[in-house]
N, C-alpha and C positions, 0 to 999 in steps of 0.2 A: 322398634316399637316395642322392646322390651322396658323402656321407660315409662311408656303409656300403661302397659298392662300391670307393671309395678304401681304406679301411681292410682290406678284405678283399685287395685288391691287395697292399698293402704288408706285410701278415702272411703271406699263404700263396703268393704269387707272387714278387714282386722287391721289394727295399727298399734295395739298394746304391745306385742313384744319387739317393736322396731324403734330404735332410738335416732338413726341416722340413714340417711337416703340420698344416693347420687346417681344423677343421670346425666349422660353423654350423648349430646346431639339428638335428643329425643324430640320429637316432632308435636310439641304441645299445641301449636296454631297450624300444624297440617305441612304436607309438602305438597307440591304441584306435581312431582313425580309418581304420585298414587293415581293419576290419571292414566299414566301411560304405560304403567308395568303391573300387569296383573290386576286392571282395574276393575273385574267384576267381581273380584272376590270380597267378602265382607270385610276381613281385617284390613285390607286396603283401601277399601270405600271409606272406613272410619278414620283414616289419616288423611283425607283431603281436606284443605282448608275449609272452615266453616261447617265441618260435618257435625251433625248432631251428638254423636260420642264426644267430640272434642269440645264442644260447648257445655256439654253436661259435665265432664271431666273438669274444664277450668273454673267453672262456677263455684265447684265444691271446694272448701278450703281443707289442708291437710292439718291434723291437730296433733299434738305430741311428738311430732317427728321433726326431727332438724333434717331440713333439705338443700342440697348445693347440686344447680345445675352448672353444668360446662358446655358452652355453645361456641360457635363459631360464625363470625360475619361471612366468613370465604367458602363456608360448606355448600359443596353444590347439590346435595341431597335435602337436607334439613337447613336452608339458608337464613342469614339473619336471627333475628331473636326469636325464630320460631322454637328453638332450643330451649327457651327461657320460659320457665312456668311462673304463676304468681305466687307460688307457696316457698320460694327459694332464695337464698342469695346467689345470684348469678355470677358467673366467671366466664370471661371471653378468653378463648383459647385461639391463636393465630395459627388456623389449620384448615385445609380445602378436602383433605382426601377423607371422606367421611368413615369408609370402613375399615381405615388404618388407625382411627384416632385413639383407639384404646392402646395401641404399641406405641405410641408416641411417648418418649420418658417424660418430658416434663407435665403431661397430663396424668401419667401413673403417679407421678410425685405429688400432683396437687390433690388426686384422689386420696392416696394413700396419707398425706397429711391432715387431709380432713377426717377422715375414719379413724386415725390414732389419737385424735386429739381429745 
């Protein structure tokens, strides 16, 4: 959910101090798991496919910030291209274990390369 919160902040509050933005398996188009776990909590409800929050977030374009999204077709929590926003150059990673994606060395290298360029 961190990618959604960060994206909202950059689109609706402040983006002048940010040059690059990276997301990893963020559910820009929702996750069906949001119906099954903690489903009554507002933050979780907002991660359901076609929620008002996600529709609003995806309609607004990100300005002045270069965004890169990393997603996986095999991710069991954020499946397919749900981790791909409209504002970024997206890169598919071949990974299925959502909670461990940030520790996978090919992902870390790709993120580091993008940030340091």
